[in-house]
C-alpha positions in Angstrom: -49.1 39.9 -18.1 -49.0 38.1 -14.8 -45.9 36.2 -13.7 -47.8 32.9 -13.9 -48.6 33.6 -17.6 -45.0 34.4 -18.4 -43.8 31.3 -16.5 -46.2 29.1 -18.5 -44.8 30.5 -21.7 -41.2 29.8 -20.5 -42.2 26.3 -19.3 -43.3 25.4 -22.8 -39.7 25.8 -24.0 -38.2 23.7 -21.2 -38.1 20.0 -22.2 -39.8 18.2 -19.3 -42.0 21.0 -18.0 -40.2 21.2 -14.6 -40.3 25.0 -14.6 -43.8 25.3 -13.3 -43.0 22.7 -10.7 -40.2 24.9 -9.3 -42.2 28.1 -9.8 -45.0 26.6 -7.6 -42.6 25.4 -4.8 -41.9 27.2 -1.6 -38.4 28.6 -1.0 -37.7 25.8 1.4 -38.7 23.2 -1.2 -36.6 24.9 -3.8 -33.5 24.7 -1.7 -33.7 20.9 -1.5 -32.0 20.5 -4.9 -33.4 18.7 -8.0 -33.3 20.3 -11.4 -31.1 23.3 -10.7 -31.3 24.6 -14.3 -35.0 24.8 -14.0 -34.7 26.5 -10.7 -32.2 29.0 -12.2 -34.5 29.9 -15.1 -37.4 30.4 -12.7 -35.3 32.7 -10.5 -34.1 34.7 -13.5 -37.6 35.2 -14.8 -38.9 36.1 -11.3 -36.1 38.5 -10.7 -36.7 40.5 -13.9 -40.5 40.4 -13.8 -42.2 43.8 -13.4 -46.0 43.6 -13.4 -46.4 47.2 -14.5 -44.7 46.5 -17.9 -46.6 45.8 -21.0 -46.8 42.2 -22.2 -44.4 42.9 -25.0 -41.9 44.7 -22.7 -42.1 41.9 -20.2 -41.4 39.3 -22.9 -38.5 41.4 -24.1 -37.1 41.6 -20.6 -37.3 37.8 -20.2 -35.5 37.3 -23.5 -32.7 39.7 -22.3 -32.4 37.8 -19.0 -32.2 34.4 -20.7 -29.7 35.8 -23.4 -27.5 37.1 -20.6 -27.6 33.7 -18.9 -26.7 32.0 -22.2 -23.8 34.4 -22.7 -22.5 33.6 -19.2 -22.8 29.9 -19.8 -21.0 30.1 -23.0 -18.2 32.0 -21.3 -17.9 29.2 -18.7 -17.9 26.7 -21.6 -15.1 28.6 -23.3 -13.1 28.7 -20.1 -13.5 24.9 -19.7 -12.5 24.2 -23.3 -9.5 26.4 -22.9 -8.4 24.5 -19.8 -8.9 21.2 -21.5 -6.8 22.4 -24.5 -4.0 23.6 -22.2 -4.0 20.4 -20.2 -3.8 18.3 -23.3 -0.9 20.3 -24.6 0.9 19.8 -21.3 0.1 16.0 -21.5 -2.0 16.2 -18.4 -5.4 15.4 -20.0 -6.1 12.7 -22.5 -8.6 13.2 -25.3 -12.0 11.7 -24.6 -13.9 9.5 -27.1 
């Protein structure tokens, strides 16, 4: 499997299709901001891509990379939720609607 093929598969799962846009940009263009989540996913897939792997192994590796990212994001979410709860208990943060 080529990196372009893997990125096309990943792009299908990303709502607005920005992944291919970021995949095709130069590093300088990537550094100009924009959809940083799309850029993050592109970088994760690029960093774990190994062209000598079978297609199946490459897909498995991409799943592992994305699962690790999801776990890290959930940890960040938990830390934020914990901070909100602590602030509310201390009367320093009002509930939102």
